[in-house]
DRENTI-878897 format. One record per residue (C-alpha): residue number from 1; residue in one letter; x, y, z. Coordinates in steps of 0.2 Angstrom, whole numbers. Example, Ala and Ser with C-alpha at 12.3 -4.5 7.8 and 13.67 -1.06 7.14 Angstrom:
// DRENTI-878897
{1; "A"; {62; -22; 39}};
{2; "S"; {68; -5; 36}};
END
This chain:
// DRENTI-878897
{1; "M"; {36; 5; -190}};
{2; "P"; {32; 24; -196}};
{3; "K"; {31; 33; -183}};
{4; "I"; {11; 38; -176}};
{5; "L"; {9; 50; -166}};
{6; "R"; {-2; 44; -152}};
{7; "H"; {-8; 58; -141}};
{8; "D"; {-17; 44; -127}};
{9; "V"; {1; 35; -125}};
{10; "D"; {10; 48; -122}};
{11; "L"; {-2; 56; -110}};
{12; "L"; {-6; 38; -102}};
{13; "K"; {12; 36; -99}};
{14; "A"; {12; 53; -90}};
{15; "V"; {-2; 49; -78}};
{16; "A"; {6; 32; -72}};
{17; "I"; {22; 40; -71}};
{18; "M"; {13; 53; -57}};
{19; "A"; {4; 39; -52}};
{20; "V"; {20; 31; -47}};
{21; "V"; {31; 44; -42}};
{22; "L"; {18; 51; -28}};
{23; "Y"; {15; 32; -23}};
{24; "H"; {32; 31; -22}};
{25; "F"; {36; 46; -12}};
{26; "F"; {23; 44; -1}};
{27; "D"; {27; 28; 1}};
{28; "L"; {42; 34; 10}};
{29; "T"; {40; 47; 20}};
{30; "N"; {23; 37; 29}};
{31; "A"; {37; 24; 33}};
{32; "S"; {49; 37; 37}};
{33; "M"; {37; 45; 47}};
{34; "L"; {36; 62; 39}};
{35; "T"; {18; 60; 32}};
{36; "S"; {5; 52; 35}};
{37; "V"; {-5; 52; 17}};
{38; "S"; {-14; 37; 10}};
{39; "F"; {-22; 49; -5}};
{40; "F"; {-9; 41; -20}};
{41; "S"; {-12; 26; -12}};
{42; "G"; {-16; 15; -28}};
{43; "G"; {-2; 24; -37}};
{44; "Y"; {6; 9; -39}};
{45; "V"; {-8; 4; -51}};
{46; "G"; {3; 17; -65}};
{47; "V"; {14; 2; -69}};
{48; "D"; {-1; -9; -75}};
{49; "V"; {-2; 8; -87}};
{50; "F"; {15; 4; -93}};
{51; "L"; {13; -16; -92}};
{52; "V"; {-3; -15; -106}};
{53; "I"; {7; 0; -117}};
{54; "S"; {23; -9; -117}};
{55; "G"; {14; -24; -124}};
{56; "Y"; {4; -13; -135}};
{57; "L"; {20; -6; -143}};
{58; "I"; {32; -18; -146}};
{59; "T"; {17; -28; -152}};
{60; "S"; {13; -17; -165}};
{61; "G"; {32; -17; -170}};
{62; "I"; {34; -31; -170}};
{63; "F"; {17; -37; -181}};
{64; "Y"; {20; -24; -194}};
{65; "K"; {38; -32; -198}};
{66; "L"; {32; -47; -202}};
{67; "T"; {17; -40; -214}};
{68; "K"; {32; -31; -221}};
{69; "S"; {42; -48; -220}};
{70; "D"; {54; -35; -216}};
{71; "F"; {57; -42; -195}};
{72; "S"; {73; -46; -190}};
{73; "F"; {78; -52; -171}};
{74; "K"; {96; -46; -171}};
{75; "D"; {91; -28; -176}};
{76; "F"; {76; -30; -166}};
{77; "Y"; {87; -35; -149}};
{78; "I"; {99; -20; -153}};
{79; "R"; {86; -9; -154}};
{80; "R"; {79; -12; -137}};
{81; "F"; {98; -15; -130}};
{82; "Q"; {99; 3; -137}};
{83; "R"; {88; 10; -132}};
{84; "I"; {84; 3; -114}};
{85; "V"; {102; 1; -107}};
{86; "P"; {113; 18; -108}};
{87; "P"; {99; 27; -94}};
{88; "L"; {97; 12; -85}};
{89; "A"; {118; 10; -83}};
{90; "V"; {121; 28; -82}};
{91; "M"; {107; 29; -70}};
{92; "M"; {114; 13; -59}};
{93; "I"; {133; 20; -60}};
{94; "V"; {127; 39; -53}};
{95; "V"; {119; 32; -39}};
{96; "A"; {134; 18; -35}};
{97; "A"; {145; 34; -35}};
{98; "I"; {135; 44; -24}};
{99; "G"; {128; 30; -11}};
{100; "Y"; {148; 27; -9}};
{101; "F"; {144; 42; 3}};
{102; "L"; {127; 42; 10}};
{103; "V"; {124; 24; 13}};
{104; "F"; {128; 11; 27}};
{105; "P"; {138; -3; 19}};
{106; "E"; {126; -16; 22}};
{107; "I"; {116; -7; 9}};
{108; "Y"; {129; -2; -1}};
{109; "K"; {133; -19; -2}};
{110; "E"; {113; -22; -5}};
{111; "L"; {114; -9; -21}};
{112; "G"; {129; -20; -28}};
{113; "L"; {118; -36; -28}};
{114; "E"; {105; -26; -36}};
{115; "I"; {114; -21; -48}};
{116; "K"; {122; -36; -56}};
{117; "K"; {99; -44; -54}};
{118; "C"; {94; -32; -62}};
{119; "L"; {108; -32; -78}};
{120; "S"; {104; -50; -79}};
{121; "L"; {86; -46; -81}};
{122; "F"; {82; -55; -64}};
{123; "G"; {81; -43; -53}};
{124; "N"; {60; -46; -48}};
{125; "Y"; {64; -65; -44}};
{126; "R"; {78; -56; -29}};
{127; "F"; {64; -42; -24}};
{128; "A"; {49; -56; -24}};
{129; "K"; {62; -68; -12}};
{130; "D"; {66; -56; 2}};
{131; "G"; {50; -46; 3}};
{132; "G"; {47; -38; -11}};
{133; "Y"; {39; -21; -17}};
{134; "F"; {27; -20; 1}};
{135; "S"; {43; -21; 11}};
{136; "L"; {46; -10; 26}};
{137; "D"; {65; -8; 22}};
{138; "S"; {61; -5; 3}};
{139; "S"; {71; 13; 7}};
{140; "G"; {85; 1; 10}};
{141; "K"; {85; -5; -7}};
{142; "L"; {91; 6; -20}};
{143; "L"; {86; -2; -37}};
{144; "L"; {66; -11; -32}};
{145; "H"; {59; 0; -43}};
{146; "T"; {67; -7; -57}};
{147; "W"; {55; -25; -54}};
{148; "Y"; {45; -18; -68}};
{149; "L"; {59; -16; -78}};
{150; "C"; {65; -37; -79}};
{151; "I"; {48; -39; -83}};
{152; "T"; {46; -30; -98}};
{153; "F"; {65; -33; -102}};
{154; "Q"; {61; -53; -101}};
{155; "F"; {45; -49; -112}};
{156; "Y"; {55; -42; -125}};
{157; "I"; {68; -57; -127}};
{158; "I"; {53; -69; -126}};
{159; "W"; {39; -62; -136}};
{160; "P"; {47; -58; -151}};
{161; "L"; {52; -77; -153}};
{162; "V"; {33; -83; -148}};
{163; "I"; {25; -69; -160}};
{164; "V"; {35; -76; -175}};
{165; "L"; {33; -96; -170}};
{166; "F"; {14; -94; -170}};
{167; "N"; {16; -85; -185}};
{168; "K"; {23; -100; -194}};
{169; "M"; {12; -113; -185}};
{170; "F"; {-7; -104; -185}};
{171; "G"; {-3; -91; -198}};
{172; "S"; {-6; -71; -200}};
{173; "N"; {-25; -72; -201}};
{174; "N"; {-27; -83; -183}};
{175; "L"; {-11; -75; -176}};
{176; "K"; {-21; -64; -164}};
{177; "H"; {-34; -79; -160}};
{178; "S"; {-19; -88; -155}};
{179; "V"; {-11; -74; -146}};
{180; "F"; {-30; -71; -137}};
{181; "V"; {-30; -91; -131}};
{182; "L"; {-10; -85; -122}};
{183; "F"; {-18; -71; -112}};
{184; "I"; {-34; -80; -106}};
{185; "L"; {-23; -92; -100}};
{186; "S"; {-10; -81; -92}};
{187; "L"; {-26; -70; -84}};
{188; "I"; {-30; -86; -75}};
{189; "Y"; {-16; -97; -71}};
{190; "P"; {-13; -81; -54}};
{191; "F"; {-29; -89; -46}};
{192; "F"; {-22; -106; -45}};
{193; "S"; {-6; -101; -42}};
{194; "S"; {1; -105; -23}};
{195; "K"; {13; -90; -25}};
{196; "I"; {14; -73; -19}};
{197; "G"; {17; -65; -36}};
{198; "Y"; {14; -44; -38}};
{199; "L"; {33; -45; -43}};
{200; "L"; {35; -61; -53}};
{201; "T"; {34; -60; -71}};
{202; "E"; {21; -77; -75}};
{203; "F"; {9; -65; -64}};
{204; "R"; {9; -49; -76}};
{205; "L"; {10; -56; -89}};
{206; "W"; {-9; -57; -95}};
{207; "E"; {-9; -38; -91}};
{208; "L"; {7; -38; -106}};
{209; "L"; {-2; -47; -116}};
{210; "A"; {-15; -41; -113}};
{211; "G"; {-10; -24; -122}};
{212; "A"; {-3; -37; -134}};
{213; "T"; {-21; -44; -140}};
{214; "L"; {-28; -27; -141}};
{215; "C"; {-12; -22; -153}};
{216; "L"; {-17; -38; -167}};
{217; "F"; {-37; -34; -165}};
{218; "S"; {-34; -15; -169}};
{219; "S"; {-38; -18; -186}};
{220; "N"; {-56; -27; -181}};
{221; "L"; {-60; -15; -168}};
{222; "S"; {-55; 1; -177}};
{223; "R"; {-70; -2; -188}};
{224; "V"; {-83; -2; -172}};
{225; "V"; {-75; 13; -165}};
{226; "S"; {-78; 21; -179}};
{227; "K"; {-93; 16; -181}};
{228; "I"; {-95; 26; -162}};
{229; "N"; {-104; 42; -161}};
{230; "S"; {-97; 45; -144}};
{231; "S"; {-79; 37; -145}};
{232; "S"; {-71; 50; -139}};
{233; "L"; {-82; 56; -126}};
{234; "L"; {-82; 37; -120}};
{235; "Q"; {-61; 39; -121}};
{236; "L"; {-61; 52; -110}};
{237; "I"; {-73; 44; -95}};
{238; "S"; {-59; 28; -99}};
{239; "F"; {-46; 38; -97}};
{240; "L"; {-52; 47; -78}};
{241; "V"; {-57; 29; -73}};
{242; "V"; {-38; 26; -76}};
{243; "I"; {-35; 42; -64}};
{244; "G"; {-50; 37; -53}};
{245; "S"; {-38; 20; -48}};
{246; "V"; {-25; 28; -41}};
{247; "F"; {-38; 39; -25}};
{248; "L"; {-48; 20; -28}};
{249; "V"; {-39; 5; -29}};
{250; "P"; {-26; 4; -12}};
{251; "L"; {-16; -12; -8}};
{252; "Y"; {-13; -16; 9}};
{253; "G"; {3; -26; 6}};
{254; "V"; {9; -42; -6}};
{255; "N"; {0; -54; 0}};
{256; "S"; {-18; -47; -6}};
{257; "W"; {-14; -43; -24}};
{258; "T"; {-22; -54; -39}};
{259; "P"; {-28; -48; -55}};
{260; "C"; {-44; -43; -48}};
{261; "V"; {-33; -28; -40}};
{262; "S"; {-29; -22; -56}};
{263; "L"; {-43; -27; -67}};
{264; "L"; {-51; -10; -69}};
{265; "T"; {-35; -1; -72}};
{266; "V"; {-31; -14; -88}};
{267; "I"; {-49; -12; -92}};
{268; "A"; {-48; 6; -94}};
{269; "T"; {-30; 7; -101}};
{270; "L"; {-36; -4; -116}};
{271; "L"; {-54; 6; -121}};
{272; "V"; {-42; 22; -119}};
{273; "L"; {-31; 14; -134}};
{274; "A"; {-44; 5; -143}};
{275; "L"; {-56; 22; -143}};
{276; "N"; {-42; 31; -150}};
{277; "T"; {-45; 40; -169}};
{278; "N"; {-39; 57; -175}};
{279; "N"; {-52; 68; -165}};
{280; "S"; {-45; 62; -147}};
{281; "I"; {-46; 75; -135}};
{282; "L"; {-35; 67; -124}};
{283; "K"; {-20; 82; -131}};
{284; "L"; {-14; 91; -117}};
{285; "S"; {6; 95; -125}};
{286; "C"; {13; 99; -108}};
{287; "F"; {8; 81; -98}};
{288; "E"; {15; 73; -116}};
{289; "N"; {31; 78; -113}};
{290; "I"; {30; 71; -97}};
{291; "G"; {25; 55; -103}};
{292; "K"; {39; 54; -118}};
{293; "S"; {51; 56; -103}};
{294; "S"; {41; 42; -91}};
{295; "Y"; {57; 30; -92}};
{296; "S"; {71; 40; -90}};
{297; "I"; {57; 50; -73}};
{298; "Y"; {55; 32; -70}};
{299; "L"; {72; 28; -68}};
{300; "W"; {79; 43; -58}};
{301; "H"; {64; 49; -46}};
{302; "W"; {66; 32; -34}};
{303; "P"; {84; 32; -29}};
{304; "L"; {82; 52; -27}};
{305; "I"; {69; 48; -18}};
{306; "I"; {79; 39; -5}};
{307; "F"; {95; 50; -6}};
{308; "A"; {83; 66; -1}};
{309; "L"; {77; 58; 14}};
{310; "R"; {97; 51; 19}};
{311; "L"; {99; 70; 17}};
{312; "D"; {84; 72; 32}};
{313; "L"; {73; 80; 19}};
{314; "T"; {61; 89; 29}};
{315; "I"; {41; 90; 21}};
{316; "S"; {42; 111; 17}};
{317; "L"; {35; 117; 2}};
{318; "S"; {53; 124; -2}};
{319; "N"; {60; 107; 2}};
{320; "L"; {45; 99; -10}};
{321; "F"; {49; 113; -22}};
{322; "A"; {69; 109; -20}};
{323; "L"; {69; 88; -23}};
{324; "L"; {55; 93; -38}};
{325; "L"; {71; 105; -47}};
{326; "V"; {82; 87; -43}};
{327; "L"; {73; 75; -51}};
{328; "T"; {68; 86; -67}};
{329; "F"; {87; 88; -69}};
{330; "F"; {92; 72; -69}};
{331; "S"; {77; 67; -77}};
{332; "F"; {79; 78; -91}};
{333; "V"; {99; 75; -92}};
{334; "S"; {95; 56; -94}};
{335; "Y"; {79; 61; -108}};
{336; "R"; {90; 75; -118}};
{337; "Y"; {108; 68; -118}};
{338; "V"; {108; 49; -114}};
{339; "E"; {89; 43; -118}};
{340; "K"; {85; 50; -137}};
{341; "V"; {104; 49; -140}};
{342; "K"; {105; 34; -155}};
{343; "F"; {122; 28; -146}};
{344; "N"; {128; 14; -157}};
{345; "F"; {129; -6; -150}};
{346; "K"; {146; -4; -145}};
{347; "F"; {143; 12; -133}};
{348; "A"; {127; 4; -127}};
{349; "L"; {137; -11; -124}};
{350; "L"; {149; -4; -115}};
{351; "L"; {140; 5; -104}};
{352; "F"; {133; -9; -98}};
{353; "V"; {148; -21; -93}};
{354; "L"; {154; -3; -85}};
{355; "A"; {137; -6; -73}};
{356; "Y"; {140; -21; -72}};
{357; "L"; {158; -20; -65}};
{358; "T"; {152; -7; -53}};
{359; "G"; {139; -20; -45}};
{360; "L"; {153; -32; -48}};
{361; "G"; {165; -22; -37}};
{362; "I"; {153; -16; -24}};
{363; "T"; {150; -35; -18}};
{364; "K"; {169; -40; -20}};
{365; "T"; {173; -28; -6}};
{366; "D"; {155; -31; 4}};
{367; "G"; {150; -12; 1}};
{368; "S"; {165; -8; 10}};
{369; "N"; {162; 12; 7}};
{370; "Y"; {164; 30; 14}};
{371; "L"; {153; 28; 27}};
{372; "K"; {161; 11; 37}};
{373; "K"; {173; 18; 46}};
{374; "Y"; {162; 32; 52}};
{375; "M"; {147; 15; 61}};
{376; "V"; {145; 15; 76}};
{377; "K"; {152; -3; 79}};
{378; "E"; {139; -4; 96}};
{379; "L"; {126; -9; 82}};
{380; "S"; {130; -17; 69}};
{381; "M"; {121; -30; 75}};
{382; "M"; {104; -30; 87}};
{383; "V"; {109; -41; 101}};
{384; "N"; {130; -44; 101}};
{385; "E"; {137; -57; 103}};
{386; "S"; {139; -64; 121}};
{387; "L"; {153; -63; 137}};
{388; "E"; {161; -77; 144}};
{389; "L"; {149; -82; 155}};
{390; "P"; {155; -92; 172}};
{391; "K"; {148; -112; 166}};
{392; "E"; {133; -109; 181}};
{393; "Y"; {128; -97; 169}};
{394; "Q"; {129; -99; 153}};
{395; "P"; {110; -102; 144}};
{396; "S"; {104; -123; 139}};
{397; "I"; {89; -126; 128}};
{398; "F"; {76; -132; 142}};
{399; "M"; {63; -139; 129}};
{400; "Q"; {61; -134; 111}};
{401; "E"; {49; -136; 98}};
{402; "N"; {48; -137; 78}};
{403; "N"; {67; -131; 81}};
{404; "V"; {61; -119; 92}};
{405; "P"; {68; -116; 109}};
{406; "V"; {64; -112; 125}};
{407; "M"; {79; -104; 130}};
{408; "H"; {86; -105; 151}};
{409; "Y"; {93; -87; 156}};
{410; "G"; {103; -84; 170}};
{411; "L"; {108; -96; 187}};
{412; "Q"; {108; -113; 180}};
{413; "T"; {106; -121; 197}};
{414; "E"; {89; -115; 202}};
{415; "T"; {72; -117; 190}};
{416; "P"; {66; -102; 183}};
{417; "H"; {49; -94; 191}};
{418; "I"; {48; -84; 176}};
{419; "F"; {46; -85; 158}};
{420; "F"; {47; -72; 145}};
{421; "I"; {38; -76; 126}};
{422; "G"; {37; -66; 112}};
{423; "D"; {44; -61; 94}};
{424; "S"; {58; -50; 91}};
{425; "H"; {52; -37; 105}};
{426; "N"; {57; -50; 117}};
{427; "E"; {72; -53; 107}};
{428; "H"; {80; -37; 108}};
{429; "Y"; {82; -43; 129}};
{430; "N"; {89; -57; 127}};
{431; "Y"; {107; -50; 128}};
{432; "Y"; {106; -43; 146}};
{433; "L"; {94; -58; 149}};
{434; "E"; {109; -69; 145}};
{435; "N"; {124; -58; 152}};
{436; "I"; {118; -46; 161}};
{437; "N"; {103; -53; 173}};
{438; "K"; {107; -65; 185}};
{439; "V"; {90; -70; 188}};
{440; "P"; {86; -88; 180}};
{441; "V"; {72; -87; 167}};
{442; "Y"; {66; -94; 153}};
{443; "S"; {63; -86; 135}};
{444; "M"; {56; -90; 120}};
{445; "V"; {58; -79; 102}};
{446; "S"; {49; -83; 86}};
{447; "E"; {52; -66; 74}};
{448; "A"; {37; -58; 69}};
{449; "T"; {25; -71; 78}};
{450; "I"; {12; -70; 87}};
{451; "G"; {-1; -85; 94}};
{452; "Y"; {-7; -81; 111}};
{453; "G"; {-24; -91; 109}};
{454; "K"; {-35; -98; 94}};
{455; "H"; {-35; -84; 83}};
{456; "F"; {-18; -79; 77}};
{457; "A"; {-14; -95; 79}};
{458; "N"; {-24; -102; 66}};
{459; "N"; {-21; -88; 51}};
{460; "K"; {-18; -95; 38}};
{461; "V"; {-9; -78; 28}};
{462; "E"; {9; -81; 24}};
{463; "S"; {19; -68; 25}};
{464; "I"; {34; -68; 33}};
{465; "V"; {30; -85; 44}};
{466; "G"; {15; -97; 40}};
{467; "L"; {2; -106; 50}};
{468; "K"; {16; -118; 56}};
{469; "E"; {27; -103; 67}};
{470; "R"; {10; -99; 73}};
{471; "Q"; {4; -115; 78}};
{472; "T"; {24; -119; 87}};
{473; "F"; {23; -103; 94}};
{474; "Y"; {4; -106; 101}};
{475; "D"; {9; -125; 107}};
{476; "I"; {24; -121; 114}};
{477; "Y"; {15; -105; 128}};
{478; "K"; {1; -117; 131}};
{479; "I"; {16; -131; 137}};
{480; "M"; {26; -120; 146}};
{481; "L"; {11; -114; 156}};
{482; "N"; {8; -130; 161}};
{483; "K"; {25; -132; 166}};
{484; "L"; {28; -118; 177}};
{485; "K"; {21; -118; 196}};
{486; "P"; {8; -106; 203}};
{487; "G"; {11; -88; 211}};
{488; "D"; {27; -91; 192}};
{489; "K"; {27; -73; 179}};
{490; "V"; {24; -73; 163}};
{491; "V"; {30; -59; 152}};
{492; "L"; {21; -57; 136}};
{493; "A"; {32; -43; 125}};
{494; "N"; {28; -42; 107}};
{495; "R"; {24; -28; 95}};
{496; "W"; {6; -29; 96}};
{497; "D"; {1; -17; 81}};
{498; "L"; {12; -28; 70}};
{499; "Y"; {-2; -41; 65}};
{500; "Y"; {-16; -30; 61}};
{501; "T"; {-11; -31; 42}};
{502; "E"; {-12; -51; 44}};
{503; "Y"; {-28; -51; 54}};
{504; "L"; {-34; -39; 40}};
{505; "L"; {-29; -52; 23}};
{506; "D"; {-36; -67; 37}};
{507; "N"; {-53; -60; 36}};
{508; "N"; {-54; -51; 20}};
{509; "L"; {-55; -34; 27}};
{510; "R"; {-51; -18; 20}};
{511; "N"; {-38; -7; 31}};
{512; "K"; {-51; 8; 40}};
{513; "D"; {-51; 14; 53}};
{514; "Y"; {-68; 3; 61}};
{515; "N"; {-58; -10; 62}};
{516; "F"; {-43; -8; 71}};
{517; "P"; {-55; -11; 88}};
{518; "K"; {-61; -26; 79}};
{519; "Y"; {-42; -30; 77}};
{520; "V"; {-40; -27; 96}};
{521; "K"; {-53; -36; 103}};
{522; "V"; {-46; -51; 95}};
{523; "L"; {-31; -50; 101}};
{524; "V"; {-37; -46; 118}};
{525; "E"; {-46; -64; 115}};
{526; "D"; {-29; -73; 113}};
{527; "I"; {-24; -62; 128}};
{528; "T"; {-36; -69; 141}};
{529; "E"; {-39; -85; 135}};
{530; "Q"; {-26; -91; 143}};
{531; "V"; {-26; -77; 157}};
{532; "A"; {-42; -86; 162}};
{533; "L"; {-36; -102; 159}};
{534; "H"; {-23; -99; 173}};
{535; "P"; {-26; -89; 187}};
{536; "E"; {-11; -97; 197}};
{537; "L"; {-2; -90; 188}};
{538; "E"; {5; -69; 183}};
{539; "F"; {3; -63; 167}};
{540; "Y"; {13; -47; 163}};
{541; "I"; {9; -37; 145}};
{542; "V"; {25; -28; 140}};
{543; "G"; {17; -11; 132}};
{544; "E"; {19; -4; 114}};
{545; "G"; {36; 3; 115}};
{546; "I"; {39; 20; 104}};
{547; "L"; {43; 19; 86}};
{548; "V"; {57; 31; 83}};
{549; "S"; {59; 36; 62}};
{550; "N"; {73; 27; 51}};
{551; "Q"; {80; 49; 50}};
{552; "V"; {86; 46; 68}};
{553; "V"; {92; 30; 67}};
{554; "A"; {104; 35; 53}};
{555; "C"; {111; 45; 63}};
{556; "L"; {112; 35; 78}};
{557; "K"; {120; 24; 68}};
{558; "I"; {134; 34; 63}};
{559; "D"; {148; 46; 70}};
{560; "L"; {155; 60; 58}};
{561; "K"; {163; 71; 71}};
{562; "D"; {178; 67; 60}};
{563; "S"; {171; 68; 43}};
{564; "F"; {164; 82; 29}};
{565; "L"; {150; 75; 30}};
{566; "K"; {145; 83; 46}};
{567; "N"; {138; 99; 42}};
{568; "L"; {128; 87; 25}};
{569; "L"; {119; 77; 39}};
{570; "N"; {115; 84; 52}};
{571; "T"; {117; 72; 67}};
{572; "E"; {110; 82; 81}};
{573; "K"; {94; 78; 77}};
{574; "C"; {95; 62; 85}};
{575; "K"; {99; 67; 105}};
{576; "S"; {80; 64; 106}};
{577; "T"; {66; 60; 99}};
{578; "K"; {47; 58; 101}};
{579; "N"; {35; 43; 98}};
{580; "Y"; {30; 43; 81}};
{581; "F"; {16; 28; 85}};
{582; "D"; {-3; 34; 80}};
{583; "D"; {-16; 34; 89}};
{584; "K"; {-22; 19; 84}};
{585; "V"; {-6; 12; 92}};
{586; "N"; {-6; 21; 107}};
{587; "S"; {-23; 14; 109}};
{588; "L"; {-16; -5; 112}};
{589; "N"; {-7; 2; 128}};
{590; "D"; {-24; 12; 136}};
{591; "T"; {-32; -7; 132}};
{592; "F"; {-20; -18; 140}};
{593; "K"; {-21; -5; 155}};
{594; "K"; {-41; -9; 157}};
{595; "L"; {-39; -26; 154}};
{596; "T"; {-31; -25; 173}};
{597; "K"; {-44; -20; 183}};
{598; "K"; {-55; -35; 174}};
{599; "Y"; {-40; -49; 177}};
{600; "K"; {-33; -50; 194}};
{601; "N"; {-19; -61; 189}};
{602; "L"; {-15; -49; 173}};
{603; "H"; {-1; -34; 174}};
{604; "F"; {4; -22; 163}};
{605; "I"; {19; -13; 161}};
{606; "E"; {24; 4; 152}};
{607; "R"; {42; -1; 144}};
{608; "N"; {45; 17; 139}};
{609; "R"; {44; 24; 156}};
{610; "P"; {64; 21; 159}};
{611; "L"; {68; 32; 142}};
{612; "E"; {56; 47; 145}};
{613; "L"; {62; 63; 147}};
{614; "N"; {53; 80; 154}};
{615; "N"; {49; 89; 139}};
{616; "G"; {37; 73; 130}};
{617; "F"; {52; 65; 121}};
{618; "Y"; {65; 51; 127}};
{619; "K"; {83; 48; 127}};
{620; "T"; {92; 35; 112}};
{621; "Y"; {108; 39; 120}};
{622; "S"; {110; 28; 138}};
{623; "D"; {123; 39; 149}};
{624; "K"; {137; 31; 142}};
{625; "G"; {133; 38; 126}};
{626; "I"; {128; 21; 118}};
{627; "P"; {113; 22; 105}};
{628; "L"; {96; 15; 112}};
{629; "F"; {90; 9; 96}};
{630; "F"; {95; -4; 83}};
{631; "D"; {82; 2; 70}};
{632; "E"; {65; 11; 72}};
{633; "A"; {55; 0; 80}};
{634; "H"; {67; -12; 91}};
{635; "F"; {80; -7; 103}};
{636; "S"; {100; -11; 104}};
{637; "S"; {108; -22; 116}};
{638; "E"; {113; -7; 127}};
{639; "G"; {92; -2; 126}};
{640; "G"; {90; -19; 125}};
{641; "V"; {99; -17; 145}};
{642; "L"; {93; 0; 150}};
{643; "V"; {73; -9; 148}};
{644; "G"; {77; -25; 152}};
{645; "K"; {84; -20; 170}};
{646; "Y"; {66; -11; 171}};
{647; "L"; {55; -22; 168}};
{648; "M"; {65; -36; 178}};
{649; "D"; {66; -24; 194}};
{650; "E"; {44; -22; 189}};
{651; "I"; {41; -41; 190}};
{652; "E"; {52; -43; 204}};
{653; "K"; {43; -32; 216}};
{654; "D"; {24; -38; 215}};
END
């Protein structure tokens, strides 16, 4: 197909890549507690723009060749392979080389798996299964951004077969109508599927087919556009709508995505493409150059931002400028010396094989890399393995429901009068309760779950857990309360802010400040439901813990005093930490404290007290020099012992 300069396409790609980069940058820095910017919360729609353009351009090339009776599957696939694989493979190999020195072994092993899955074209399905694009631990997935590339690769393989088949079945005159029907079916499908499909090909196919349909109807539309006197103005307005969607279309999680979320951006992108004429005013050469190199920029931006954070990036103009220069350098080299070079098929295949062998080698060695020998062994798991205990202290299962047990820790010959219950913020006390504490206690842990009352117990949102897990939590809680004796003590230990997103999704609410008090109100109603029904029991709410940055956690996990990296990775910064929780989360503790004045059998424990230092900071190491935190929100076993002992002292003194 003759090369036609499309200023609108390059400009759209420029907007899309800038939106994606800004979204990812602030997504990662927000998660690292370095920023709290939501201004680009809709930047992910840049991917929608790319999908529409991909469908449009690929269909244009195939259809042109078909009309000339010159289409060859072999030539098409070889050209795509030579265009796509070399920049991708080079990026993977370089990221693996840098990651060997900078990331933890478990992240390095994950990188190996990601390389293999991406090159086998199904990486997006693996990411969808593992929590995906909006996962809290996305900074541990160096190739997470390749989910979009996997979708386009799959489309490039299947679409020529479909186009040629439809062309033979329905003829060239009816090809566009058959593709339009396919587009409608693909648009309808996500609304009737029970899957969560942000990263799934079948959920994003409609956007690719939207571009394909526009392409096939372009000759009809061009006649219409030629009669519109203000087509350039309408194109400009549509272009501004695309830009506006970056700021106006927030997404609160993978569970909340449907085609409706992306519809405005897709329609505006289609209009920009459809309204293009020789008189188009969308001509900005500097931005068009960004659009032309958008593939290379997309490949490099995500891992480079993660590496920058690993190297203790702080937010300053000089650091941001340095990061921009590094991204520009890698993207330019990739674009100029890899992407634009027409490597022959054999060399492209060699790069593919080298990249795949790199991923295979990483996984075969279980992610063993340079940092492995410098890892702090006490942080290899959140709850360390149990000690060998005398028979009378070996834990037993008191009861269980739906495979969720209530454990009996401490002295087994006595009936416990204390019941701990909660999510993983109860679990990080398990090592202490089982191995150090001698007082008999019951403990029930259900990770990422809350169900103290009817509101959250009946929340139907499917996230890490679903309705069944929440109702099991609620049922066990009520059963145990009925088994306890008057004067017995119940300890509620959750990460209380964690369920705000689930509350918003279940009630179709937006993530706005005015909705947080509504969440707190429902949370309080759930907690006090059983407190009011059991005045004979004493209830203790364990308050919200401090949140440390993932940079501090990364520092805690390694001991580099004997490594050349000690001057590159500053380990002094993690000797203490400030609390990175925001005002909304801190307000939960204030709410709980006020509740204790209303209910005489309700008490509040400030769990951060044993960590406090005199200067408003909190300690991160025990007196024995062992890290107190396993990750940003959970204690290590050492931290669980320190705080767990404090909790027991507070409970037993009442």
